[in-house]
N, C-alpha and C positions, 0 to 999 in steps of 0.2 A: 536423464534429462534433469537439470537443475533449475529450479523455479524460485523466485522470491515473490511473495504476496504481501502487499501493504494494505492492511485492512483498517479503515477509518474507525475511530472510536465510536462514532454515531451509528456505524453499521454493526459493529460487534456487540456494543453495549449501549443501545439507545436509551435504556434504563436499566438500572441493576436488576439482574436476573440471570438465569441459567440456560434458558431454551435456545437463544440465538447463539451463545457461546458454544453450547454443545454441538449445535448443528454445524457451525464452522470447523469445530475440532474434528467431527466425524469426516467431514470432506478431506481435510489435511491427512487424517489417518488412512483413508482410502487411497488417496494419491501416494502416500509413501508405501502402502502395500502393493501398488502397481510399479514401483520402481523409481518414483520421482524423489529427488532430493528437495527438501522444502525449507525455506527460510521465511519466517513470518515477522512482519513489522506491525505493531499495533498502535494506533493513535489514541488520542485522549478523549475527543468528542465532546459532548455537552457537559459531562462531568468536569472535564478540565477547564472548560470555559467558565463554569460556575465558581470554581475554586479561584481562578485567575481573577475574575471580576470581584470576588469578596476581598482577596488579598490587594488588589489594586485600591479598593475603597479605604483599606486599612493602611495604605501608604507604602506598599511594597514597590521597590524599583523593578525595572524591566528584566534584569538578570534574575532577580528573585522570583519573578513571575514565570519566567522560562524554566527554572529549575522546578518549580511547583508543577508546572505542566509536565515535565519529564517524569516526575513522581507519579502522577496519575496515569501516564501511558504505561509505566512499568507495573502498576497495580492492574491495569487491563490486561497486560501481557501475562501476568501471574494467574488471572482467571483462565486464560486460554491454556496455559501450561497445565493447571489443574485439571482441565477437561481432556487434555491429551494423554495423560498418564505416562507409562514407563517409556515411551518412545521419544520424549522430549527432554530438553534440558531441565534441571531442577529450579533454576531462576533465570530471569531475563539477562541476556547478554548485555553488558554495558559498553562494549566496543566491538568494532568489526572483526578484530583478531579473534576474540572470543567466539563471536558468532560463526566465523569461518572454521574454526577448529571444530565446533559442534557439527557442522555440516560434514566435514572431513571424517568425523567419527561415524557418521551415518545417523545422527540424532536430528530431530526437528529443532532448528534454531529459532528462538523467539526473542525479539527485542522490542523495546519501546523507544524512547527518545534517547539521544546521546549527549548533546551539547547544547548549551543556550544558543539562541538565535538559529537554530536549525529545526526545521520541521520533521515529522516522521515521514512525509512525502520525500524529502531529501534523503533521509536515512535509508528508506527503501531502495532509491535509486543507487545510493552509494554502496549499499550492501550487495545489490545485484552486480554492480560494476567490480567490487572487491573479490567476490567468489566466482566471477566469470559465469554469471547465470545464463541459461538460454533464453530465459523469458522473465519479465517483470510484469506483475498484474496489479493494478490498483483497484481494489474493491471499494468503491465510493457509494454515496447515497444518490448519485445522478447517472443517467444512462451513457455517459460518454463526455467527449470534448465538444463544446459548442463555440460558436462565433461570439456569442454574448452570453450573459447569464440568462438561462432560460426562465428563471424565477422572476426576471425583470423585464425581459424582451420577448414578446410573443413571436417575433420573426426570427429568433435565434435559430441558426442552422447547426445541426449535429453532423460532425464529420465521421464518416465511417473509416476513413484512412487519413493519415497525416504524415508527411515526412518529419523527421525529428526537428529539422530546423524551423519548420513551419509551426510546430508545437510551441517552440520557444516564443515566436512572434505573437501567436494566439494568446498564450498565458501572459506574456508582458502587456498586451493590449487590455486583457481583463483586469490585471492587477492596477493598471492606471485609472480604472474607473472606480470611483469611491463606492464601496458597498457591494461591488460585484463579487461573485463567488466563482473561483476556478477550481476544477477537480484535482488539480495537482499544482504545486507552487512553482515559481520561476527557477529557483535553484534546482529543484528536481528535473525540470525540463532541460536545463543546461547540462546536467550530469547525464541524462539520457542521450542527448545530442552528442556529447563528448565521447561516451562510451560505446555508441553504436548499439545500444540495447534495444532489442525488440520489445515493445511494451503494449499492454492492452489496458485501457481504462474502461471499466464497466460498472454497472449497478450491482453491488455485491450483497444487497439486502437479502437475496435468496442465494445461499451459498453453493446451491447447485450450479449456478451460472458460472462461477469460479471454476468448478470441476469441468464443465463442458468446455470452457474456453482453454483450459490447460490440456485436456485430453485430446480434444479434436479441433481446436480453433473455432468452435461454434459459439459466438456470442453476438450480442447486438450493440456492443459498445464501440470504441474507437481503437483501430490498430495504429500504432505509431511505428513507422517503418524506417529503419536507419538507412543511411546512404550505402549503396554498394551490395544490397541484397535484393532478392526477388521479392515480389509481393506475397507470394504463397509461402507460408512457413514449411519447413521440412522436418521438424522435430517434435511434433506433437506426440504425446504418449499414445501408444497403439492399444487396441482393444485386447491384444493378446497378452500384454504385460501383466 
């Protein structure tokens, strides 16, 4: 089984420290031990937003701000690599070819951002498509995909399942609302639809939720189901692996 896990920076490093990073690394190592091939994409989170805000105040343009954000995602990725030890690459992959080659070698591939104007949400989806992953998991700070921003709308409905095309429509609607927060961005949703990638969006603040979702399909997030496949997944890692 081949899995790409996109971990938000605010999930992995809500503040600079080691505990949360070590817990996520332990889950990745256990999955590797059970026979899963793992690619991880790490976001920038609050630290990136702080740097970008400061640089914007100093007059940096949008491309410079994007590059600064990429640098922070790669710093966060290096923290995860440090916790993973010998089973991981020695530095974050800077493109999909490098990440794919690491997976083919049997290493844990870890990435941050890749290019300006592309979030790590989109990087996760693109990497999953590039390596033909069985599953893409978004470990976010929210429990799944909602009809509206649950922080702003009390009546927001959480989706347990969504066709990929509907995910695009939901995210597009959220992004049109100023200040609304979406668990993945629109480009990522479009890549998921194009690739037919089975995807789970879940609250990854407890890394064991990621493990249960990958091993058994057991989660309280949102299943994004591509066209042409059944609702029940058939490729979860088994207890015997």
